[in-house]
C-alpha positions in Angstrom: -8.2 114.7 26.6 -8.6 116.1 23.1 -10.4 114.3 20.3 -10.4 115.3 16.6 -13.6 114.1 14.8 -12.8 113.9 11.0 -15.8 111.8 9.9 -19.3 111.3 11.1 -21.8 113.1 13.3 -19.9 114.7 16.2 -22.9 114.8 18.5 -23.5 111.0 18.0 -19.8 110.3 18.5 -19.5 112.3 21.7 -22.7 110.7 23.1 -21.3 107.2 22.3 -18.0 108.0 24.0 -19.9 109.3 27.1 -21.7 105.9 27.3 -18.4 104.0 27.0 -16.9 106.2 29.8 -19.9 105.4 32.0 -19.5 101.6 31.6 -15.7 101.3 31.5 -13.9 99.5 34.3 -10.3 98.3 34.1 -9.0 95.3 35.9 -5.4 94.5 36.9 -4.4 91.8 39.4 -8.1 91.5 40.5 -8.2 95.2 41.3 -10.8 97.4 39.6 -9.9 101.0 38.8 -10.8 103.8 36.4 -14.6 103.6 36.9 -16.5 106.7 37.5 -16.5 108.2 40.9 -19.9 108.4 42.7 -20.2 112.1 42.1 -19.1 112.0 38.5 -22.5 111.3 36.8 -23.5 115.0 36.8 -20.1 116.0 35.3 -20.9 114.0 32.1 -23.5 116.7 31.3 -21.3 119.6 32.2 -19.5 121.2 29.2 -16.0 122.6 29.2 -16.0 126.4 28.8 -16.0 127.5 25.1 -16.4 124.0 23.7 -19.8 122.9 22.4 -18.7 119.2 22.2 -17.2 118.4 25.5 -17.8 116.9 28.9 -16.0 116.1 32.2 -15.6 112.8 34.1 -14.0 111.9 37.4 -12.5 108.5 37.9 -11.3 106.4 40.8 -7.5 106.2 41.0 -5.7 103.2 42.4 -2.0 102.7 43.0 -0.6 99.2 43.0 2.8 98.7 44.6 4.4 95.4 45.8 2.4 94.0 48.7 0.0 96.9 48.8 -3.0 98.5 47.1 -3.7 102.2 47.8 -7.2 103.2 46.7 -8.2 106.1 49.0 -6.4 108.8 47.0 -7.9 111.7 45.2 -9.9 111.0 42.1 -8.7 112.2 38.7 -10.7 114.7 36.8 -10.6 114.5 33.0 -11.8 117.2 30.6 -12.9 115.6 27.3 -12.8 118.1 24.4 -13.8 117.3 20.8 -12.9 119.4 17.8 -15.2 119.1 14.7 -13.0 118.7 11.6 -15.6 117.2 9.4 
């Protein structure tokens, strides 16, 4: 995931986004998905190589198909990279 920061303090913006990622949970048909995986908290403080403003997150993935919910599938790993264009 790439973000371009064109206005404001990039450190503050990245920290605010980290906080939102930590608290975000999506709901569809009474099924929660997208929340951080149990082992993801440490990734929020791990930078992506060569990018000063970056972090990683791992999220629970859920597949909803007619008459079934599959939630024991592999988590999705997202690399959040921010470019400072201020």
